[in-house]
N, C-alpha and C positions, 0 to 999 in steps of 0.2 A: 225542713226540720235539721237536725242534728244528725251526726252519724251514727250514734248507738239508736236515736230513734227510729232511724231508715233502715238498719239491719232489720230490726223487730218488725217493721212492716214489710220489709222485702220479705221475708221468712217465711208473713202471712198469705202478701201474696202466690209467696210457690206452692204452699199447701193448696194453696186455692186451686190453680189450674194443674195441678197434679188429679186433684179431685175430679175437674172438667174436662181431664183426658182419659181419666179412667173409663173403662168398656162397663164397668158395674153399675156408673151412675148415671149412665148417658136416660136421666128422665127430663122430662118436662117442667118438674116440678122443682127437680135438683141445680138444671141448669139457671131457670128463672133463679132461684134463690141463688147463685150463685155469683148471677149476673148483679142483683139487688148489693151480696157482700162487696162485690169489686167497684160497683160507683160509689157506697160507702165510704170505700180504700181511697177512692182518688179525689172525695171533693172534703174527706174531713181532712183533710193534709197539707200542708205546704211543701212543694218539693224546689229543689232546683235544678236548672237546667240538666244536668249531667246524670240527677235521680231520676226526673222522667225519662230522660232517652233511658233510660235503663230500663224502667218499666215499660214502656213501648215497646222497645226491645222482647222484652221478656212477654211481652202478650199478642205483641203483631204476628198476624199468619197462624198463630195458633187458633187464635177464638173466630178468625174468619169464617169457619164452618159453619158457624150460631150465630149468623149473621140475621136469618130469619129469627130465632128466635130476643135477640136486641128489637128487633123490628116490632114483632108480638109484646112484649114486654115494655118498649116505649109506649106502644097503644094502649095497651090495658093500662099505664099508669094515667095516661093522658084523660084516658074517660073514667077514671076515675076523680083526676082534679075537674073534670067537666059538671062532672054528676053531684060533686060539692060544690061549686060554684051557683050552680040550680037550684039547691037546696039553700042554700046563702045569699043569694043574689050581687054577690061579691067572691073576687079569688083574693084566695089564701095566699099569698107569697113566702109566706115562711112556709108553707106547704111542698109548695114549688123545690125547695130547697133538698127535698131527698131524690130530685134526679140528678144528674148530670147534664141531660142537655140544658133544663130548666136554671140552673145556677147562676148563671153567666147573662141568661135572656136579654134581658132589660135594657144592659148595657149593650148587647150584640145589636137590638134593635135602634137604638139610640146612636148609634155609629151609624147604622146604617142610613137611617135617616140624614142624617149630617150629611155623609157623602153621594147620597143620589140626592139631596135637596128635595127630599121629600115635606112640603105644608100644606097649610089648609085648602091649598088649592088644586093639592096631585087628587088623580083616583087613581090607584095601584091594586096592580093585579097580583095576588099571593097563590101562586099553584104547590098546591101539596098542602092544605092548611089542615087535615088530622082531624079526630074528634075530637079534639082541644086550642079554637083558632085564636090562640093564644099572639101570633104573630099579629092579625090583624088588628084585634083591642091592642096592643100595645102602638103600633103606627097608628092608630086613630085618637088614642091616648095622649099620647107623645107629639105628636104632627097635628089632628086635628082633622087630615084628609078622611077622604072617600075609601072604602077599599073593600075590595070584590074578592075572597076567598074560594078557592078552586079546589073541592076534593071527588078522590075518582068513586071512595065507598059511600055510599047513597046513605046509608045508617048511622056513619061519622057525622058526614053531613047535615044529618037531622035533626042527632043531637047538638051539634054545632050552633045549629039555625034556634033550638030552644034556650041553649045558654043565652046566644047575643039578644032572642028575649027576655028572657030570664033578667038583663043588665040592660035593658032601655036599650039599646044600642044600635036597633033597625032601618030609622033615618040614617047612618053611616056606615052599619055593614052588612054586608049582602055576600053569603055563603050559597054554591052553586054547586049543581052535583054535577063532576062530567072531567074529562082525561085533559091534562096538560099537553099533549101533543092535538089535540083536535079545537082548540079555545078561538074564538074569534075575539077582532079586535074590539072593545067596545069604551074608545076616546080616552086609553089607558097612558098613562104618560109618566110611568112604573108599573114593569112588571119584575118580581120577586119569584124565583125558582128556589123552593124548599128544598132541604137535604137530603133528603126521601122523597123527593119527586122525583122518578123515575118512567121511563130512560131517559137519563139527561141530554141525551146527544140527540134525539127526534127532540122533544121538548126545545130544546135552543133552538131546533130548525124552523121549530113551529113559531117562534118567538121571532123569528128574524125575516122569515114569512110573513107576518101580520103589525109590526109594529114599525112606520115609516124611521128613517133615516137618524139618527139620532139620539134615538129613543135609549133613558139610560133602564138598565137591568141589572140586578143583579143576581148571581148563582153564588147560592151558598153551596159552600166545600166545608171539611173539617180539617182539623185543625187541633194540636195539643192532641191530649186524652185521647181525640176523637180518633185517632188513624187505631188506635186500638178494636174499637167495633166497624169499621166498615173500609174496607179494602178498595171500594170503587176509584176511577182518574176520570176524571174531568176531559173531554174530548178537546183536546187544545187544538186540532186542526181547525173546529168549527170557531174557535176564539180569532185565529188569524183570516179563516175565510166569512165568518159574517160579523164579528166584533173587532172592535178597538178596543183591549184593556187599559181603562181609567187605572184602575188602584190594585193591587195585591195585599189584603191585609195579613201581615203575618203576627199573632198572639197567643204566644205557650201558652195562657190563664183562661183561651179559650174552645170550646171544644168545635165549634163551629165557626165560620171565618166568612167575611166576603169576599169576593172580585166581583168589583165595578166594571159594566162596560157598556159600552155606545154599538148601537146596532149602525151599521155598514149601509 
């Protein structure tokens, strides 16, 4: 955006941050509303690299204390997406544009399919599929592969299974309830650890234990404006110890980016 538009937008963002930092307004409703407003500003406009860096600097570290609110907010949105899709029998992709985590999501999955070599013969394990199993659905849609989603929250897994059934995908997508750090290998050709699949270090240890040498693994990490919401870092020592790094994706326009690994 041009400088004039950016200065107006930055003023609104600074006000939003001030409101969040005020002790007088720290209620769940206000914080949730502020997160939705922040998403609106981040997805509505096109920022130059310099503008993006300034916005990230403005919010990073100031908002990480609200991480649980971000997680809960995202889960609530995903629940809405799932319920809507169950009612209609289809995913409303325009509806997903309201979430910063989904507005570039199909591009992310297509990129991962290309980088990891996922095809119709693949069997993919996705750890941390959540209440809205968008990743398994898109992997199946674009690669025609078998996908198993692993979700630790039983109610999220139940809702996801309803969605998979309503979309007629039960023959190609399975949703299991369980912890990422406890899964056992079931002839998986690829494993993807979702951004919110935690604890990452323990999950990566488990992947290394269960998968044979040379298996392709994707670890999703924050990128671009994702740094505002999450401060977690990947255990780099595990990359060196257990994996060979094949590709690190850098894209300012995506809030989630993949790191492609091979098990040692």
